[in-house]
N, C-alpha and C positions, 0 to 999 in steps of 0.2 A: 443745220449749223447748230452746234451745241452755244448755251450761252452761261456765262459766267454769274451766279446767282449774286443780287445786288448786295447780300450783306458782306459777300467774300470780298467783292471790290470794295467795298466800303472799309474792310479791315487793312486789305492792301494799302490803300490810301494813308490810313491813320497810321499805319506802319512806316511808312515812308516820310511821312511829317514829322515823327517820333525820331527818325535817324537822323534828319536833316537838321533838327530844333537840337539835338546831342551832339553833332558833330558844330554846327554853330557855337555852340555853347563850350567845348573843348577847345576850339580855336581862339574864342575870347577870353578865355582863361590860360591858355598856354601862352605866357608872356617870358617863361623862363626858357631861352632860345640861346642860339649860338652866340648871340650880340650880348648876352648877359654875362654880368660879372657879380658875384657876391664879395663886395668889398667891405670885409669885417674889419672893425675897430680893434685898434692895437691893446693887447695885454701888455701886463708891465714886464719888464724883461727881468727875468731869474725865475725864482721857483718858490713856492708856498706850501702849507699844508691846507689852506683855505682857499677855495675858489675865489673869496669875496676878496680876498687880498692880492689877487693876481690881475682882477681886470676882467674886461669884456669876453677876451678871446683866448682860449686856453686849450693844451691836451692833456689829460690826467693819465697816469700810471700807477695802479696797485701794485705797490714796491713789497709790501709784506703784508699780510693780515690786518685789516682796521687802519692802515697806512695809506693814502693816496697822495702823490706829490702833484701838485699843478702848476705847469710851465707856461708861461705867458706866450704867446706868440704875436705876430706883426705881419701884415701885408709885405710880399714881395714885389719883383719886377712888374708882374702882371695885374697886381692891386686887388688881387683875391683869387678866389675860385672862378674859372671862366667855365660857363654850363658848354659843353658839346666839344671841349677841347682837351686834349691832353697838354700836361704841363710839366715840363722837367725842372730842374735845380738852376736853369739857367747857366749851365755849365761850369757849375761849381759841385766840388766834393766835400762830404763830410769829414771830420777828420779828428783825430784824438788830441784832446789837451782842449781847456779853457782858463780864463783868468781864473783869479782864485775866487771870486765872489760869485761865479757862475755865468758872468758875462762872456759870451763867445770871443775867443780869437778869430774878428769879424775877417772870414775870407771871400765873402761876396753876398750878393742879395740874390736868392732863389726866384722861382716863378712863383710859387703860391705865396710862399712867406719867405721872410729874412731870416737868416741863420739863428739857431737857440742854441741854447747849453743847456745839456741833462746830464747830472753825475759827471761833471766837468769834463765831458766831451759833446761835441757840435754837432748839429744835424738840420737837415730840411724835411719838410713833405714835399711828395710830386705824385703823378699819377701816370698810370701804364696804360689805363683805361679811361676814357674822357668821362667825367660827372655829366649825368644826364637826368631827366625826369622821367620817373617810372608812373606816378600817378599824379594827374594836376587837377585835383577836385577841390575846392575850397580855400580857405587859408592855409592849411596845413597840408604840405606836397611831400611826397616820399622820392629820395634821388637814388640813382646807383653809383653807390662807392666801392664796388666790388674791384676797381682799380686803383685803388689809396695805398701809396706807401710810403715809408719812412725810410732814409738813409741818414746813419748815424755811426760816430766812433768810426769811421772809415769804412762799416759795411755797407755794400753799395745797394743793396737790397732788401728789406725787412716788410713781408707784404702784409698790410693791413686790412686787407679788402675783405678778411671774414671767408665765410665759407666751410665746408666739410674737408677735413685735413685727414687723409688717410695713411697711417703710421706702419701698416703692414704688420709684420709678427715681429717678435722681440729677438730673432736672430738675422734678420735680411738687410739690416743697416740701413735702413729708410730713413729713420729718425734718431739719430744719435746725438746725444747732447753733449755739451762741453764735461760732464762729468764721464764722459763713455759710455752711459746709459742708452741701450736698444729701446726706445721706446715703442709700443706696439698698441694697435687699436684706432679707432676713429675719432677724433676730436671736433667738436662744433667751436669754430671761432667767429661765428657772428652772422649776421647775415647778409652782411655786404649793402644794407640799405639805412639812408640817412633821413632823418626827417627836418623839415624847413617850415618854420610857421611865420607868415608875411603879418604885415600890418593890416593889409588889404588882401582880399581874396584872390587878385588879379596879380599879385606880387608885382605891381608897375612899380616903375624905377623912383617913385615919390617913397615907395615901401620902407618900412626896417624890416628885419629877419632875425630869427634866431634858429641855429642850426644845432643838431645833435647827434652824434653817431657815436656806436660802441662796437667794438670788436676785441679780440685777443691776439698777443701776440703769437705765432705759430710755434706749436712744440717743437722742441731741439734747436730753436732759432739760435745762431752763432752769438747774438748781444747776451744771452743767459738769461733773458726775462720771457722765455718759452712758457705761453700759458697763461701770461698776466694779463688782467682785464684793461684795454685802454679805452678812451675817451677823447672825443673832439667836442669843444663847444664854442661856437660863434657867434658874435652879435655885431650887426651892421647894417648896411642898406643896400638896395638893388641897385647896382651900376649897369651902366654899358659899355661897350668898347668906345664909343664915343666922349665918356665920361670918364673913364677909367682906363689907365695905361694898357693897350692889348698886349697878349702873350709875346715874347720876342725869346729867341734862342741865345741870341747874343746880344747882350745891351752895349750901347755906347760908352764911350769912357767917360763923358759927361754926366751921363744919366746913372751911371755906375757910381759916380762921385759925390753925387747930390744924394741917393739913396744911403749910401754911407754916412754922409755928414749927418742926416737925418736920424741915422739909426744911433749915431754916437750921441747925439743930442739926448734921446730916449734914455738910452744907458745913463747919462750924465745926471739926469733928473731923477732916475729911478734907482739908481745901485744903491742909492742911499737907506733904501729901507731892505736891503738884504745884507746883514753884516756878515762879515766873513766867518765860513766856518762855524755858522750860528747852528748848533745841533738840535735835532728835533724836542730834545727833553731840557732845552734851556740851560744847559750845563755851563760853565765859566769857561771860556776858552781864551783865556789871559796869555799873554806873551810867553809866560814861562813854559807854557806847554808846548811853543814851537820852538824846541832845541834841535840839537843836530842830529838827536837819536831817533829820527824819523826813518821809518823803514821802507821798502822800494816802492810801497804802492803810497806813498805821501801820507799816511795816518799820522798824527801826532802822538801816538802810545804805542806800547810794544806787542798789543794782542795780536793774534793770527788774522788774516784777512781771505781766510779759505772761505768756501761756499759754507761752511757749517755755520759761519755768521748769522745766516738766514734762519737757523733754527732755535737759535739763542732767545732768551725770554724776553730781552729788550726789544723797544718800539722802534729803534733808531733804524732808518732805512739804510740798508747795505746793499752796495752795486752787485748782483749777481756777476758781473763780469770779472771782477775782482779787482776794481779801480776804489777810489778814495770814497768817501762818505759825500753826498751832495750837500752844500749849502742851501738851507733854506730857512724861512722866516715862518713864524706861528701867526 
């Protein structure tokens, strides 16, 4: 009978112990489970050119070179991002048009977030693939955001989950933009990975967190923002389904009424910080500018609202989809 050398037995034992300790360590740290809700603190309703002015939670869009718009977001029916669970818009659709100061014409509360306004049109965030933990070591962890999506201005799905986009050739009609340009080649829309840093390495229920995510709007997207850098920044605390409302696809009437009432209160207290039609260059928007000669897009001057506005020397953000300018504050 052959005998296993003693040193080999010792090595095998050490390896087994190492694997056991590693598994135990990962189990101890892996507290971001399907009962976890990333309950983010609400941002200010509206938009600004400074993240400090919009509060702890927002998404950002680079609308022109060196000009980024930050839009505040508030938690929806689910109380935030529910780890391991796909989240829809709670049965609500985005739509064209918002109030004059950028506050949405409230059509409902979504799953992840409440309805927000961007370029005078309303939208929500939702997921088609559940947000899950990719790496769970230490206080900073990696989350899978490949199923992160936006619905805005009546466009059902804008894929903000990153990835490599293959637009093929210049004649295959695979990526045709709003100007009828057939884009070609491959484009990197981001890693699809978000990072979350907790105040404790275990990300326990008592922890606070900061989440960051970056991607690009897909090329030739019908929103007119194809290729635009986009980001999400959320700050809040780690909750659970026992302390934060669990996701539901249909909200009870009383619950929806309460959420809408809460949102209205937030809007009432924060809208005063967003003067109507406050341009990025702080030009005077006196009542004399609002005459009956407005054009079909709602602008207060007689300039052309074509896509060529994005190539002008002005730093004022212009909506590529052809709509009116967004009201922001500096």
